[in-house]
N, C-alpha and C positions, 0 to 999 in steps of 0.2 A: 237819329242818331247820324254823324257826321262821316261821310264814306270816301275813300282815294278816289280816285278816279282817273282808269289806266290811259297812260297815253296813248298815242297812236304809233302804228306800225312807220319805223322809219325806211318802209320800203318806197310810201308817198300814194300806199291803198286809200288809207282812210281807215283802215281797219283800228280794230282797237287790241291790246294787248292783253295778252295772262300773265300770272304771274310766275316764277322760275319754282320749281319743285323742291330743287336742292337749298337754296337761301332764302326763300318766299321774297325775292326783289321782282322786278317788274321786268318781264322779257323785253329785247330791242324790238324784235321783231316778228310776226307771225309766225307759228311753226310751216317755215316751207316757203317763206317770203324774202329771209336772208339771200340767196343767190338770184333772187327774182331780177331779172334781165339779164343774168349772169352765164356766159355761155359755158357748156359741161364740155370737158377735154373729153378728146375721143377715147382714151383709157378709162374714164369715170362710165361713159354711153355703153363700152362696152362689156365693163362689170353687171351695169343696171341690163342690159338684155340678157345676160349668161342667167341672172337670178332671175328673169321671168322664166325663162325657156324653163327650168330646172319647175320654178315653181307648176307651171301650168301642165309639164310633163308626166307628175307626181300619176300612178295609178291611182284608179277610184277605188275605194276599199269599200269593199259591200260585208252587210251583214249576213250571217250562213246558219246554219240549226246546226245547234252544240253537237260534236262529234262523238260525247261520250251517250247520245241516245237518247236522252232529256225527252228529248221532243221542242225546246227552248232556243230563240235567238238569241243567237251572240252577239256583243260590239260591232262593229263594222272593223272589218282586218285581225277578228280574233278567231279560235278554232273553238274552245271553248269557252259556257260561262267559265266566273272567274271561281276556283275551286272541284269545276267537273272534272278536271283532267285526270285528276287522282283517283275516279269514284270509286270506291270497290275496292280500293289495292291498299294494304298496309305500308305503314311506312316500316322498315328495319330497326331494329334494333338500336345501331348508329345515328341513323337520322334523326330517331326518338330524343336520342342522349343528346345530340348536334340542338336540338329545336331548344330540350329544356335548358342547356348553358344558357341559349340568345334569351332566352324568357326569364329567368333569373335575374335579378334585381329591377325589374322594371313595374311602373306602377302605375295604375292608371287613374284617368286625372280626376279629380271628386267628381265631376261631373257625369262621367261614365259609370263610376261606381252607386252612386245614386239612381241612376236609369235602370243597372242592376237591381238595385235594389229592391226600387220599385215596380219592376216587373216581376221578380219573382214572389214581392209579397201578393201581389194581386192571384196570381197559380195557383200557390199553394196557400192560400186563404182555406180551400178545401183541403185539411192534413192528407185525405186520400191521395191527392193528387200525387203526392212524392214520392220517388216511388225507395226510400227506404221507412215510411210509414206500415209498423209494422202490431198497428192497436193500443196504441200507447207505451210498449213496454219500458218505456225508457223512465216512466213516472215510477216507475214498483219497486217495491222495498225491496231491499236486498237483506236475508238471512243476519241475523246478531253473530252469529258466528263467522261471519267476512268482516275481519279484522284485521287492521297491519300484522299479527302475530300470522296467523294464514295466509295473509300473502308472503311474507320474508320467509315463512316453509316451503310455497309455491315453486320462487323464485332460486331454495339452492338446492333442489330436488333437483332443477335442471339447471345448471352451474350457472343462472343469472344473464341467462340468452335465448334468443325471444327463439320461438321456438319456428318461424315461419325464413325470416332472411337471415339467420346468423346473428345478425349484431351485440356483442356482449354489453352489460348494463353501463360500463366502467365509459364506453365509446359516446351511448345515451345522454350521459350526463345528468340521468335521474332514475327512477324505480320503475323497474319496467311495470308495464298493465299486466295483470292477470284477468284471462278472460274465462267467458263462462263458454264449454263447448256446445251445450244443451240449450243458451241464451235461457235458463232458467235459474235467476236470481237467489231461488231459495236453494237450489243445488249447489252445494258447499263442499264437495267430497274433492279427495285429492285429483279422482279419475274426473272428473269434471271443469280441473284449471289447469290454466296453463298460461307460461309468460308473456308477454308480445310488447314490443315498444311499440311505440307511438302511431309510427306508420300503418303499421302491421294490423295494431289494432282495429284501426279506423277503417281500412277495407274490410275486416270481417263484417260490418257492420253492411253491407249487399253481397250478395246470395249468400245467405242465408245458409242454404240448404246446402251449394256446394263444399261451404267454410266447417257443417258441422259433422256432414260425411273426412270431409278429410283430417277431421283431427282425429274423430274416431277410428281412422283404419290406421295414421300413424301409430296408437297405442296400441291395437293390434298388432302392427307390424312389433311397435318394441317389445311388448311382452313375450311375443313367438322366440324372438332373436338373443334380447341380453337383462330378461326380464325384469329391466328397468328403462325410463325413459330416455332417448337420444336423438342428440340436433339432429334436424333433417333439412337441407335449406330448400326452400321451395326452387326451380328450378324454372 
């Protein structure tokens, strides 16, 4: 294979030059040899001196114990390990809103999504590891009376409004989900059904004991005060 031999440096040192990274052409000089034998001006010498003084007078950065109290050592010059400066502190609602707004529309790369997927598959291969595992309840069949007619009736009773956040069905853009308060799919009495938007319905899959108690208390409150269901927005 024929290769072009690099030319020699024009300063006369006899060394071979490299190619330019800009246009892939051969350089005229080896890096630094272009000023070989040429005296620097006083101004140039002064600038070189000042830059070296600034560089060597920089304080030496040291690693210390993380100030959050975890006992781990930080990167040189840092007081905390990344993320530890807010340990055990809750973000305000406004700060969480801003974080959410910044992340909206941002998509993870395909490589990142595949890594997350593979990690979760390995961990949740044992179904009991998943925090939402409830012994396979999601595979249970609904009662035959749980049909579109019953769902429409439940939505109308509650004025087609989500009973957690207060969102109206017209703003949801699709019919509200009908939720079983006691999580028993065979119990399709009107007292056990309540309409929720998709977002709030997904929230009820976790902390089931809390949500069951929450809706039952609201039912009691409605019966005692107005004898009919009432929309109460969760704060």
